VOSE-605705 format. One line per 5 residues: number of its first residue (from 1); their letters; for each residue z, y, x of C-alpha. Coordinates in steps of 0.5 Angstrom, whole numbers, plus 500, padded with zeros to 3 digits. Each point is the difference from the previous one (the first is absolute). Layout:
// VOSE-605705
NUM> a> Z:Y:X ~ ... .
***
This chain:
// VOSE-605705
1> magln> 504:500:508 ~ 498:492:499 ~ 502:495:504 ~ 499:492:501 ~ 507:498:500 .
6> gggts> 504:496:496 ~ 506:497:500 ~ 502:492:497 ~ 496:498:493 ~ 498:493:498 .
11> vivrl> 493:497:500 ~ 498:494:494 ~ 498:494:504 ~ 495:495:495 ~ 501:493:502 .
16> eihke> 497:494:497 ~ 505:493:503 ~ 499:494:501 ~ 506:496:497 ~ 499:494:504 .
21> lvtfg> 500:502:506 ~ 505:507:500 ~ 506:502:496 ~ 501:506:498 ~ 505:500:504 .
26> kiata> 497:500:507 ~ 496:506:498 ~ 507:504:498 ~ 502:498:506 ~ 494:501:505 .
31> igdag> 500:508:496 ~ 507:501:501 ~ 500:497:508 ~ 494:505:500 ~ 505:506:499 .
36> gdiva> 497:501:492 ~ 505:500:493 ~ 498:497:494 ~ 500:505:495 ~ 497:496:494 .
41> vdvtr> 496:493:500 ~ 495:499:493 ~ 497:494:498 ~ 492:502:498 ~ 496:494:500 .
46> asktt> 503:492:500 ~ 497:493:501 ~ 503:494:501 ~ 497:501:507 ~ 500:508:502 .
51> ttrdi> 505:505:497 ~ 498:507:502 ~ 505:506:502 ~ 501:507:500 ~ 505:500:505 .
56> tvsvs> 503:509:502 ~ 503:501:506 ~ 503:505:502 ~ 497:503:507 ~ 501:505:504 .
61> dpeht> 493:502:502 ~ 493:498:500 ~ 501:497:507 ~ 505:495:497 ~ 496:497:494 .
66> etitn> 495:497:504 ~ 504:496:504 ~ 504:498:494 ~ 492:499:496 ~ 498:496:508 .
71> vlksl> 508:495:499 ~ 498:500:493 ~ 492:497:502 ~ 503:495:506 ~ 503:495:494 .
76> pgvrv> 497:494:499 ~ 499:500:492 ~ 500:508:499 ~ 494:504:499 ~ 500:508:500 .
81> invsd> 496:502:494 ~ 502:508:500 ~ 505:504:504 ~ 501:507:495 ~ 505:505:502 .
86> qtflm> 503:506:496 ~ 495:505:502 ~ 494:497:498 ~ 502:497:494 ~ 502:507:499 .
91> hlggk> 491:502:501 ~ 498:495:495 ~ 495:503:496 ~ 501:508:504 ~ 507:504:498 .
96> ievtp> 497:505:495 ~ 497:501:494 ~ 498:503:494 ~ 502:500:494 ~ 497:505:494 .
101> kmpik> 506:504:498 ~ 499:499:491 ~ 497:492:497 ~ 493:501:496 ~ 502:497:493 .
106> nrddl> 494:501:496 ~ 493:503:500 ~ 504:508:499 ~ 505:498:506 ~ 492:499:504 .
111> srvyt> 497:506:496 ~ 504:504:503 ~ 501:497:508 ~ 493:499:500 ~ 494:502:495 .
116> pgvar> 499:503:497 ~ 505:504:501 ~ 501:501:507 ~ 494:505:499 ~ 504:505:498 .
121> vcmai> 504:500:505 ~ 494:499:507 ~ 498:507:497 ~ 507:504:500 ~ 500:498:508 .
126> hedps> 493:501:500 ~ 501:507:497 ~ 506:502:504 ~ 502:495:506 ~ 506:501:501 .
131> kahsl> 502:496:494 ~ 500:495:503 ~ 506:500:502 ~ 503:500:494 ~ 494:496:498 .
136> tikrn> 499:494:504 ~ 505:496:506 ~ 497:505:505 ~ 507:504:499 ~ 504:494:504 .
141> tvavv> 495:496:503 ~ 501:499:508 ~ 495:497:505 ~ 501:497:506 ~ 495:500:504 .
146> sdgta> 499:496:506 ~ 495:496:505 ~ 504:495:503 ~ 500:503:506 ~ 507:501:503 .
151> vlglg> 505:495:495 ~ 506:500:501 ~ 501:497:507 ~ 494:496:500 ~ 495:506:501 .
156> nigpv> 493:498:498 ~ 500:496:495 ~ 494:501:496 ~ 501:503:492 ~ 501:492:496 .
161> aampv> 505:500:505 ~ 505:506:498 ~ 499:498:494 ~ 507:497:498 ~ 503:506:504 .
166> megka> 496:506:495 ~ 502:495:493 ~ 508:501:504 ~ 500:507:501 ~ 496:501:492 .
171> mlfkq> 506:496:497 ~ 506:505:503 ~ 495:506:498 ~ 502:496:494 ~ 507:498:501 .
176> magvd> 501:506:502 ~ 497:506:498 ~ 497:497:494 ~ 494:502:502 ~ 493:496:500 .
181> afpic> 497:498:506 ~ 495:496:501 ~ 497:497:508 ~ 493:501:502 ~ 499:497:506 .
186> ldtqd> 493:502:503 ~ 495:496:503 ~ 498:507:506 ~ 503:502:505 ~ 494:505:500 .
191> teeii> 504:506:500 ~ 495:504:496 ~ 499:494:495 ~ 507:500:499 ~ 500:508:498 .
196> rtvka> 495:498:496 ~ 503:495:496 ~ 507:502:498 ~ 497:506:498 ~ 496:497:496 .
201> iapaf> 505:497:497 ~ 505:506:498 ~ 499:501:493 ~ 504:495:499 ~ 506:501:503 .
206> gginl> 505:506:501 ~ 501:499:507 ~ 498:496:507 ~ 504:496:505 ~ 497:498:506 .
211> ediss> 503:494:502 ~ 499:496:508 ~ 494:503:502 ~ 500:501:508 ~ 501:506:504 .
216> prcfe> 496:504:502 ~ 495:499:494 ~ 506:501:496 ~ 500:508:501 ~ 493:501:497 .
221> ieerl> 500:496:495 ~ 508:504:496 ~ 496:507:503 ~ 494:499:497 ~ 503:497:494 .
226> ineld> 505:505:498 ~ 494:506:502 ~ 495:496:495 ~ 505:499:494 ~ 504:503:494 .
231> ipvfh> 506:494:500 ~ 505:499:505 ~ 499:496:507 ~ 505:496:505 ~ 499:495:505 .
236> ddqhg> 506:497:500 ~ 502:497:507 ~ 499:509:502 ~ 503:503:496 ~ 505:495:496 .
241> tavvi> 503:497:507 ~ 500:508:502 ~ 503:502:494 ~ 506:493:500 ~ 501:502:508 .
246> lagll> 502:506:498 ~ 505:499:494 ~ 504:495:506 ~ 500:506:505 ~ 502:505:495 .
251> navkl> 507:495:499 ~ 500:498:507 ~ 502:506:503 ~ 503:503:496 ~ 505:494:501 .
256> vgkql> 499:500:508 ~ 501:509:498 ~ 494:502:504 ~ 495:504:497 ~ 493:498:500 .
261> esckv> 497:506:501 ~ 503:500:507 ~ 499:492:502 ~ 495:497:504 ~ 496:496:497 .
266> vitgi> 496:493:503 ~ 495:497:496 ~ 495:493:502 ~ 493:498:498 ~ 497:506:498 .
271> gaagi> 495:498:495 ~ 501:501:493 ~ 507:500:499 ~ 503:502:505 ~ 495:506:500 .
276> actkm> 502:502:492 ~ 507:499:502 ~ 499:504:506 ~ 498:506:494 ~ 505:499:496 .
281> llsag> 506:501:506 ~ 495:506:501 ~ 500:504:494 ~ 508:497:499 ~ 500:505:507 .
286> vtnvi> 502:495:505 ~ 497:503:506 ~ 500:495:505 ~ 496:495:498 ~ 497:494:506 .
291> gvdrq> 495:495:498 ~ 500:494:505 ~ 494:495:500 ~ 497:494:505 ~ 499:505:504 .
296> gaivr> 505:505:500 ~ 502:506:497 ~ 495:505:497 ~ 500:506:504 ~ 497:506:499 .
301> getyt> 493:502:505 ~ 499:492:500 ~ 492:497:497 ~ 501:495:495 ~ 495:495:496 .
306> nsawd> 504:501:494 ~ 498:508:497 ~ 506:499:495 ~ 505:499:508 ~ 496:506:501 .
311> wyasn> 504:504:494 ~ 507:496:502 ~ 500:502:508 ~ 499:509:497 ~ 506:498:494 .
316> tnpnl> 505:495:504 ~ 503:499:507 ~ 502:509:502 ~ 504:499:507 ~ 493:496:501 .
321> eagml> 503:493:502 ~ 496:495:504 ~ 502:492:500 ~ 501:495:497 ~ 505:498:494 .
326> sdvia> 505:499:506 ~ 499:507:503 ~ 501:504:493 ~ 504:497:497 ~ 505:504:504 .
331> gadif> 506:503:495 ~ 496:498:494 ~ 504:501:494 ~ 495:496:496 ~ 496:494:501 .
336> iglsg> 495:498:495 ~ 495:494:501 ~ 495:498:497 ~ 496:497:507 ~ 502:492:500 .
341> pgvlk> 506:495:502 ~ 503:501:506 ~ 498:507:502 ~ 507:503:501 ~ 504:497:505 .
346> aedvk> 508:501:500 ~ 501:503:505 ~ 495:506:498 ~ 505:501:495 ~ 506:499:503 .
351> rmatd> 496:507:503 ~ 499:504:494 ~ 505:506:498 ~ 506:498:496 ~ 499:498:494 .
356> pivfa> 494:497:500 ~ 496:498:495 ~ 496:494:499 ~ 495:499:495 ~ 494:494:503 .
361> manpt> 496:499:494 ~ 496:493:504 ~ 499:495:494 ~ 501:495:502 ~ 504:501:505 .
366> peitp> 503:507:502 ~ 500:503:506 ~ 506:499:502 ~ 505:495:495 ~ 505:503:497 .
371> eeaep> 505:495:504 ~ 496:503:508 ~ 501:507:497 ~ 507:498:497 ~ 505:502:506 .
376> yvrvm> 496:506:502 ~ 497:503:492 ~ 505:505:496 ~ 495:499:494 ~ 494:494:499 .
381> atgrs> 494:500:496 ~ 495:495:500 ~ 494:498:494 ~ 504:492:498 ~ 503:499:495 .
386> dypnq> 505:495:503 ~ 503:506:504 ~ 503:506:498 ~ 498:507:499 ~ 492:497:497 .
391> innvl> 495:505:501 ~ 495:498:494 ~ 495:503:497 ~ 503:498:493 ~ 504:505:500 .
396> cfpgi> 494:505:500 ~ 494:499:496 ~ 502:498:493 ~ 504:506:499 ~ 494:505:504 .
401> frgvl> 495:497:495 ~ 504:500:494 ~ 501:509:503 ~ 493:502:501 ~ 498:495:493 .
406> dcras> 505:503:496 ~ 498:508:500 ~ 493:498:502 ~ 500:503:507 ~ 493:500:504 .
411> kitqe> 504:498:506 ~ 505:498:506 ~ 502:506:503 ~ 504:500:507 ~ 506:503:495 .
416> mklaa> 500:495:495 ~ 500:495:506 ~ 507:504:503 ~ 502:500:493 ~ 500:493:499 .
421> akaia> 504:499:506 ~ 505:503:500 ~ 501:498:492 ~ 500:492:504 ~ 506:503:504 .
426> avvse> 504:504:495 ~ 502:492:496 ~ 504:500:505 ~ 506:503:499 ~ 505:502:506 .
431> delne> 505:495:498 ~ 495:494:500 ~ 497:504:507 ~ 500:495:506 ~ 497:497:506 .
436> yyiip> 498:493:496 ~ 498:504:494 ~ 496:506:501 ~ 494:499:495 ~ 501:497:494 .
441> svfnh> 498:494:495 ~ 493:498:498 ~ 504:497:494 ~ 503:508:499 ~ 498:501:494 .
446> avvek> 502:507:501 ~ 495:502:506 ~ 493:500:495 ~ 501:505:497 ~ 504:505:504 .
451> vreav> 494:498:503 ~ 496:502:494 ~ 503:506:499 ~ 501:503:508 ~ 492:499:500 .
456> meaay> 499:504:493 ~ 505:505:501 ~ 496:501:507 ~ 493:499:498 ~ 502:507:495 .
461> esgva> 501:503:506 ~ 493:498:503 ~ 496:502:494 ~ 498:492:499 ~ 502:498:495 .
466> rrrtq> 496:501:494 ~ 504:498:495 ~ 506:504:496 ~ 506:496:500 ~ 506:500:493 .
471> rdtqd> 503:505:503 ~ 495:504:502 ~ 498:500:493 ~ 508:502:497 ~ 501:505:505 .
476> ahhe> 493:504:499 ~ 501:499:492 ~ 507:503:500 ~ 497:506:505 .
***
């Protein structure tokens, strides 16, 4: 789950300084008095009366940057030309590019990669479309598709503003798993048009990663595309979140000596991620899951305008517990928050079962902060990078797509998701497992390969893999 939080950073402030009106010493003092720490100073232009300098200043957050900027603007003889932080600088010109795998050095090379030689390759694919997987980029490409309606915690900001997130996702695909991913931001929120567009572009891709599409539209879009395409379709906000949460829970219950199947689980926020997480827990054998939204616990027998909640009511809350979160939290072994800040109170945690497990996933402010929960919880996880046990989808989607592309799976089954969760959990060894380390780091290089292997194995068992592995080929040869 992508977060909005961030620790200290640095900004570059470009100033035009009139030498006769102000000294650099006064500027440095003003920055220091405002709590800034000057890291570097570079002169970019100089004349007899003025100098232009880039001053790199360490700051704590965007508000701190604004404070320092306002202080500098108030100084006589100082003109603030521009303020750029490291994040914005990294986005200049976008974060990804397309590069050829081989140089075109002469006419012979040109004739092979383009006309006339390429015509033979086109006809080979025309006669046998399956050859596209070996003769084009399709074998290693994923479309990261969004309509910009549910971006991070920002909401419906539109497709253009969603581009930086989709570019970042493409970077992670490439760096973590060697997958070539492309951001596809669609200027429509019409369900049918999105489905039609994705189907139309599908020939170029080996998989579709749906991203930041609002609920409940995302359910129909994903389900239809899964049924109407022959390549894997994966809504990461749903299933990536569910996979990584389950991975963390598998290790958390092991740590506290409980069986996941017998735990009482309370989930707040029954949207896309909440429903997918519930389905994942049910698949893992959990029988007592209670979903809570703004209206209270979802209970069988009630009438809901959201059709997804009708399914939820029919498949959860076996004891028909009713009321708000504070009513149903009593005796719960596990709390999973996929809602908003401050939803869970310390008094609620006190009423949970012995050795409670709390996954507070709301970003940037969780349902309860680790500081508030610490006296009462045994294991705590959040979606933030500045606390232990970060639940991050980066642990899931690179490995899953690497696996499905390598075995040419037609879809991603529930068994494959369960296999991915168990593989992520298994990266944390028995010796490493503790309250502050139940989930591996996103930079642990073992994660992608473990998930890839587990997903491929499950794909073959599920009957959705269409490419034999090298091991299968060797086994068949020996027989």
